[in-house]
C-alpha positions in Angstrom: 0.0 0.0 0.0 1.5 3.2 -1.0 1.3 6.3 1.1 -0.1 9.6 -0.1 2.4 12.3 -0.7 -0.1 15.1 -0.1 0.0 16.5 3.2 -3.0 16.0 5.5 -5.6 18.9 5.4 -6.0 18.6 9.0 -2.4 18.5 10.1 -0.5 21.7 10.6 3.3 21.9 11.4 3.4 23.4 14.9 6.8 24.9 14.5 8.3 27.4 12.0 11.9 26.8 12.3 13.0 29.6 10.1 11.1 32.0 12.3 12.5 30.4 15.4 16.0 30.7 14.1 15.3 34.5 13.2 14.1 35.5 16.5 16.4 33.4 18.7 19.5 34.4 16.4 18.5 38.2 16.4 17.9 38.2 20.2 21.3 36.4 20.8 23.1 38.7 18.4 21.6 41.8 20.3 22.6 40.3 23.9 26.1 39.4 22.8 26.8 42.9 21.5 25.6 44.3 24.6 27.9 41.9 26.6 30.8 42.7 24.3 30.3 46.6 24.7 29.7 46.2 28.5 32.8 44.0 28.9 34.8 46.5 26.7 35.9 44.0 24.1 36.5 40.4 23.7 38.0 38.8 27.1 41.7 37.9 26.8 42.5 36.1 29.9 41.6 32.4 30.2 39.5 32.6 33.1 37.6 35.8 31.5 37.0 33.8 28.5 35.7 30.8 30.3 33.2 33.2 32.2 32.1 34.9 28.9 31.7 31.7 27.2 29.4 30.3 30.0 27.4 33.4 29.9 27.2 33.2 26.0 25.9 29.5 26.4 23.4 30.5 29.0 22.1 33.4 26.9 22.0 31.1 23.7 19.7 28.7 25.8 17.5 31.3 27.0 17.3 32.8 23.4 16.3 29.6 22.0 13.6 29.2 24.5 12.2 32.7 24.1 12.5 32.4 20.1 10.5 29.1 20.2 7.6 31.0 22.5 7.6 33.7 20.2 7.3 31.6 17.0 4.8 29.5 18.5 2.6 32.4 19.2 3.2 33.7 15.8 2.2 30.3 14.2 -1.0 30.2 16.3 -1.8 33.5 15.1 -1.1 32.6 11.5 2.0 34.9 11.3 4.7 33.4 8.8 7.4 34.8 6.9 7.2 34.3 3.2 8.8 31.2 1.9 10.9 31.8 -1.0 11.2 28.2 -2.0 7.4 27.6 -2.2 6.6 27.7 -5.9 3.0 28.3 -6.9 3.6 26.2 -10.1 5.2 23.2 -8.1 1.9 21.2 -8.4 2.4 21.4 -12.4 5.6 19.8 -12.5 4.6 17.3 -14.9 3.6 19.7 -17.7 6.0 19.8 -20.4 5.9 23.0 -22.5 6.2 22.9 -26.2 9.2 24.4 -27.7 12.1 23.6 -30.3 14.6 23.1 -27.4 12.6 20.6 -25.7 11.9 18.4 -28.9 13.8 15.2 -29.4 16.2 16.0 -32.4 15.7 12.2 -33.7 12.0 12.6 -34.0 11.0 13.1 -37.6 7.3 14.1 -36.9 7.9 17.8 -37.8 
């Protein structure tokens, strides 16, 4: 028995990973820029660098959670960024347009 390739009309993807990445990444970039400004540059001493990386990891986790919450709310309310990979004509991929470049050169019907 072959499974249908078409998505179920009742199932919706509960996550929008691109939006999650945009929100979390943007928030993380802002927080890291603030950390670097407040620390007056990149730490050079080993103990300072270790502390900086621990703070960066903690901020990344927090930004990931906050990003997920905001993208989940956006999905619930139907807000999604446009998908550049979604093609309206993707359903018609089996249509072969007529044209001299697409004809078989060995075909003598013309």
